[in-house]
C-alpha positions, -999 to 999 in steps of 0.1 A, spaced: -5 69 50 32 69 53 52 46 76 67 67 103 104 76 95 132 61 117 153 87 129 193 80 132 213 96 166 237 118 161 273 103 153 289 86 189 251 92 205 236 63 219 206 52 239 206 33 269 178 8 268 165 -18 297 190 -44 306 181 -77 293 188 -109 319 221 -126 301 223 -162 298 228 -180 332 266 -192 331 284 -198 362 316 -190 342 299 -150 334 316 -123 350 298 -85 353 301 -66 321 328 -37 325 315 0 329 306 10 288 291 -21 280 255 -12 293 229 -22 262 222 3 234 198 6 209 187 32 183 154 48 176 129 73 198 102 50 187 113 15 200 140 -9 202 151 -16 172 188 -32 180 201 -39 219 240 -43 218 249 -61 257 286 -75 262 299 -92 293 332 -111 299 334 -148 317 362 -158 339 386 -171 314 383 -135 294 359 -147 267 336 -121 251 301 -127 248 285 -96 225 245 -103 228 223 -89 200 186 -82 203 162 -70 175 164 -55 142 204 -63 125 199 -38 95 213 -9 77 193 16 100 207 -5 132 239 -15 123 264 11 141 259 0 177 267 -37 167 295 -28 148 311 -6 175 310 -36 201 323 -59 176 349 -37 166 360 -27 202 362 -60 211 382 -76 184 404 -50 191 407 -56 232 417 -93 217 401 -114 235 407 -151 234 374 -161 222 348 -135 210 311 -151 208 281 -135 192 245 -147 209 223 -140 177 192 -157 200 176 -123 203 180 -114 163 146 -112 147 156 -97 115 192 -95 98 196 -80 67 229 -84 42 247 -52 59 239 -70 93 254 -102 75 289 -83 63 291 -71 95 294 -103 106 317 -116 80 337 -88 83 340 -89 122 350 -130 115 378 -117 93 388 -92 117 393 -114 146 407 -142 125 432 -117 114 437 -106 152 443 -141 162 408 -144 181 385 -169 179 352 -160 165 318 -180 173 280 -172 164 255 -186 190 218 -196 187 207 -182 154 169 -177 152 152 -191 132 153 -161 107 195 -157 109 197 -190 104 174 -193 76 200 -161 61 232 -179 68 221 -214 53 209 -188 18 239 -172 15 260 -203 26 273 -186 53 266 -216 76 299 -231 63 324 -203 71 312 -198 105 313 -218 139 279 -220 145 267 -235 184 233 -238 195 241 -219 225 261 -193 241 268 -221 264 280 -248 238 302 -220 220 319 -213 254 324 -248 261 341 -257 227 379 -259 232 400 -234 217 
């Protein structure tokens, strides 16, 4: 029996998925319109992307699910858009990422480089065990500013 084939949405099409609870953070502000979680595939959730802002204008992008070649576009779109907004700080919450392949790692590296070019502080927060292992195996853990929680990433002075 062949595995079910995943389908990609049409260009610029996204599927709204149920909202997830954002981390409890008193400095959190509501996500702006258009930052609702989005995901791919008709069979189930592959990747959810949610962005929100703190009262200090820091942007947080929470990813949940698989970050791979087939689910990359919602994350790329969100991260590119956030860098273009030039927040003082961009934190990517990886606690919910169950799987990350080389394309997902490349996206994080490209976003880091774009953030540096735009003078945006870039930090990764709460990498799952799987993502932490990938970062260690590729030595990318020496390139990123890694933090155990979103709160810790937000608390470090710029």
